[in-house]
N, C-alpha and C positions, 0 to 999 in steps of 0.2 A: 519217365525220362526226365533227367535234370535239364532245366532250361537255365542258361547262364548268359553272361555277356563276354565279349572278347577280352575286356579288361580283367576278367576273373578266370580266364581259361587255364592259366598256369596253376591254379588251385585244383584243377581236375585232370592232371597229367595221368594218362592211361585210362581214363573213364570215358564212357560214351555220353555225350552231351548234345544239346540242341542250342543253336544260336539263331536269332531272327534279325535279318538285316537287309542290305542292298548290295547288288553286284557293283563293285567299284572298278574292277578291271578283270581281264581274263586273257589267257593264252592257252594254246593246246599244242601238244607235242606227240603226234602219233596216237597212241592209245591212252594218253593221260591228258586231263584238262586241269589247269591251275586256275582257280577262281579266287579272286581277292574280294573278301566280303567285309563290309564295314557295318557296324551296328550303332554308331554314335559314341561308344566307349573306346573304340579302337578298330583296327583292321586285322584280319587273319587270312592266311593263305589256306585254302581248302583244296585238297587233291582228290579228284574224281577219276577212277579207273574205268575205262570203257567196258571191261568185262562185267562190271557190277550193274550195268544198265542196258536196256535194250537199245539198239542202234539208233532208232529214231529220236529217243529222248536224249541220248548222248550228243547227237548232232545238234539238237536244240540248245543244249547247254553251251556248246562251243560257239554258238552264234547269238546267244542271249544278249539283248541290248543292255548297255550300261544303265545302272540305277533301277533295274528290275528288282522287285522285292522277292526275297527268297527265305526259306527256312531250311537250315542245314542240320543234319544229325549225323554224328560219327564220333570216333574216338579222338580225344585231344592228345597230342604228343609233343613233348618238349623237343625243340630243334633250334640250335643256335643260328643256323643258316636262314631260318624262316623269319619274315617280318614279325617283330614282337617276341621272338624266341619260342613261339608255339605255332604248330600247324594242326589242321584237322584232316582226317581222312573222311571222305563222303560216303556214308552208307546209304543215306537217302536225302533227297532234295525236293522240296515242294516249291513250285513257282507260284507265289501269291499274286503277283501282277507283272505283266510284261510292259516295260517302259516303252514310250515312244522314243524316237531318235533323240538322244540327250544333247542339248545345245552346247553344253560346256564339256569339252573332252580334253585330252591332253595337249592340244595345240594352244598356242599363245593367243590371247584375246586382249583387246585394249580395255582401259579402265571404264570407259563409258558402257561398253557391252557388259562387262562384269557387274557393274553397279546396277544396270537395268535388269540383270538376272541375279541380283543379290540373294534372292530366296533360294536359288540353286547353288550359287557360288559358295554359300555357307557350308556346303558338304565337302569341299575340297580339303585336302590334308592340312594345308597351311592355315586355312581359315578355322578349321577345327582346333588346331594348336593355339591360335590366337584367342579363340573363345574360351578354351580351357585355362589359359593363363589369365584372362579377364576374370573368370570365375575364382581362380586362386587369389587374385588381388582383392576381390570383393570379400572373400572369406577372411583374408588376412586383415583387412580394414576392420571388420566387425570384431574379430578376435582381439586385435590390438586394443581397441577401446574397452571391450568387455573386461580384459585383464587389468585395466587401469581404472575400473569403477566408473567409467562414463556410462550414461544411459542414452538410449536412442530416443530422441523426441523429434519426429519429423515435422517439418514446416509445411505450410500450405503451398499449393501450386498457384492458385488464384490469389492475387494480392490487390488491395483496393487503391494502392498508390504506387507511383513510380518513384522509388527512393533516390534515384540518381538521374532523373530526367527520363523522357520517354523514347529517346532516339534508338535505344537498344532493346526495347521491350515490345512484345506482341500484345496488341490491344484486343480485348474480347468484350463482346456485348453481354454483360453478366445478367442484367435484367433489362426491362424496357427502358428504364431511366438511369441505369448505372453501368459505367464501364469498369472493367477489371483488367489486370495485366497478368500474363504468365510470368512466374517468378524467375528472376535472374540470379537469385541467391536466397538462401534461407537464413542469412546471418541475423537480421534484425529480430526475427522471431526466436532465433537461437539465443540471443542475448536475454530475452524474457525467460526462456527455459533455464538458462544458467543461473539467473537470480533465484529460481525456484529450487533447482536440483544440484547446483554447484558445478558439475562437469557433465556436459551433454554433447551429443553430435546428431546431425541430421544427414541423411544420405538418400538422394533421389534425383530425379530429372530436373534440369534447369534449362532456361531458354534465352537465347540472345538473338535479337533481330538485326544485329550489325551486318552490313553488307561486305563481309569478308570472304575471300576465296582462297585463303592460304591453306597449307597442309596441316596447320595447327588449329583450325577453327571448324566448329560444327554449330548448327543453329539449335540443336537439341543435344544435350550431353548430360552426364551424371556427375554430381559433385558431392564430396564428403566434407562436411563443415563442423569441426569441433569448436566448442566455446567453453571457456573456463572463467569462473568467478575467482576473485583474488589472484589475478595473474597479470604480469606485465609483458613487455616485448621479449625479454629474455626467456620467460617461460614459454612463450609461443614458439620461439626459435628452437628451444630445447625439445619441445614436443614434436615439431616438424622433423627434426633430425632423427629422433628415435623412430618416428613413424616410417620414414622412407627406408631406413636401415631394416626395419622389421619386414616391410613389404618385399624388399629385394631378397632378403634371406629366405623368406617363405617360398618365393617363386623359384629360386635356385634349388631349394631342398625338395620341392614337390613337383616341379614341372621341368626337369632336365630333359626328358624325352621330347617335350613340345619345343623347348628351346633349341634342341638339336634339329628338329624338323625345320625350324625357321632359320637354321644356320646362324643362330645368335652366338656372338662371342661371349660365352658365359663368364669369362674372367672379368669382363667389364662390370658385371653385376656382383660378382664375388668381392670385388674391391671396394664396394660401397660400404664404408665404415666411417663412424664419427671419430673425431670432430670434422664437420664441414668447414671450409673457409668462410669467413664472415667479413664482408666488405660493406662499408657505408657507401651510399650513393656517391659521395664526394670521392672516395677512394676508387670506386669503380670507374668514375668519369676520368680520373687522373690516369688510371691504367690504360684506358682506351686511348687517351692522348699520347701516352708514352710509346704505345705500339703503333701509332699512326692511324688509328681508327677514328674517323671524323664523327664527333658527337657534340651537340651544343648543350651546355649545362642548363638545366631547367626543364629539358624535354623528358618525356617518359621514354623508357626503353622500347624500341621496336624489335621485331624479330632479328634483324641483323645485329643489333646491339647485344641482345641476349645471347645469341650464338657466339659472338666474339668474346664476351666476358667468360662464358662457360667453357670456351675452348682453351682457356688458360689453365684449366684444372681438370683432373681426372675424376673428380667426385662432384656431386651437386655443390653449388655455391650459393650462399645467402647474401642478398643485397638488401640492406636495411636503411631506414631513414631517408626516404625520398622527399623532394620538395612537396610541401603540403598542397600546393596548387594542383598537382596532378593526382592527388589521392582524394578519396571520398570525404564527405563532410563529417562523418562520424569518427574519423581517425584522430586519435589524440596527438597533440603537438609535442615535440621534444622539449622538455623543460630546460634543457641545456642550450638549445638553439631553436627558436620559434620558427625558423624558416623551414624546418623539416617535420615530417609526421613520423610517428612511431610505427611504421609499417615495415614489412619484409616480403620480398619475393624470393622463392627458391627456384633457381635455374638448374635444370637437369643437364648433365654433360652430353656430349655427342650431338649437339645441335637441337635438342628437344625442347629447349625454351622453358618458360615459366610453367611449373606444375603445381606450385603452391603460392598463394597470395594471402596475406593476412596482416595482423598487427594488434596493437592495443587500441581499445575504443575510448572515446571521450566519455568520462564519467561525471563531469560537472554539468549540472542542469542549465545554468545560465549561459555557459560557453556553448553548449550544444544547441540551445534555442537560438543563439546569435548566428551560429553556423547555418541552421535551417533557413533563417531569414536571409542571410547573405547569399545562399544558393537559390533564393526565390522559390523555395518549396512551400507547399501549403501546410502551415503549422498545424491546422486542425487535424490533418491526416496523421500527424506524428505525436498526437497527445499521448497515446498509449506508450509510445517509445520514450517520451519525456518522463512518463510515470516511473520508468525504471530508474531514473535519476532522482525522483522525488522520494521514493520509498526504498531506502536501504541501498543506495548506490555504493558500489565498490569498484576498485580497479579490475578490469576484465579484458580478455582478448581471445582471439582464435584465428582460424584460417580456413581457406577452402582449397581442397585438392581436386583437380580435374581428373576423373577416372580414366577417360580415353587417352589423354596425354601420358598418363602414368603407364597405361597398358602398352601404348606405342613404344615408349622408352624401354620397358621391360622386354618387349618382343624384338626391338631393333628394327621396326618397320617405319617406312618413311612418312606415311599419311595416316592421320588418326581416323580417317573414314573406315579403315579396316578394323579399328579397335572397338566398334560398336556394331551390334547385329544389323541394324537397318539405319544407315546414316541419313541425317537430314542436313542438307547443305543449301547454299544460297539458291541454286537452280535445280535442286533435286529433292522430290518428295515421293518418288516411286521407286520401288514398290512399298 
């Protein structure tokens, strides 16, 4: 007997096959039972005729609890009216396990209940769609960089120093006498890798201890960070632009069904084409003032500011050259105007905020040493980082893309807590 998956059923039209999954829904009509079976790859309607089973077993089928595990065997048949375009007739059905009463059913539940039952909520059709889109985004990220000859050099999660102060870092007792921190970025290590291999990226979990409860923040999230030797701010912006276009095109091409499940306006993603608008911080500030949005020059953009600026455009918008005071010590200053740093944030449309942050790094040894001292950071902890300026320093730059923010944007969902399998938030670490 051919064992297959729901996603592959169309390849077996007219054949008798076996699928292994769980009962998602059911209804009966006289002598017919309709069983909606999911197996992780998709869902299929299975039609069981009472005449093919003894009465006791058929009655058991029509009252089987949701999420009971079953193995179904029967012929697959193309049917445009059926979910997924294929249905199965049930020749035999094995009940592997009978579920207890399933706590998540078709009725509405609040977010706290759903998050407390995240291990079960993941099975729902919309959550399956989100995770499949997340998977597509991840594969697109890796393919994008592979096609452009970047190599993956992942950075450590434990770091010996807090590169931008400890307020947003999780402290860990590394040894009896030594503290470490969970990484909030792989960038500094990526710079070392770029000096060795030219074009690199790291992709993995990062951690922020900031006490934020907004829909755009998690305490543990995934970030992709490319870094390039012999690159300036324009190169960083060009790469960001190509990157986001590539991701959007891949999601639209390969995940239309999932986007439809989420009722996503696909035209919003299809319209993501370069060139993106590019505004300096000064220009963005002036636009806010022109439209009556209150903002004080010199401040960093908050969520309302990002939302307002991005609302002026249908595509992502790049805001570059922020005041250096609000950027990290390693950001290179603009040689045309020392007030500003050569950094860029890419703001997604539809109110999704910053999804990319990056820029050109300071490549001069003495300038970087002075910055470390000015920020009152322990210079001895950065000797290895200063070595990158001692031995073959070149202009270089890169950025970080937040995976969950990107997935939320692709999916059109409000909160990034649904864009990661098990969200870690300010007051939530269960399950």
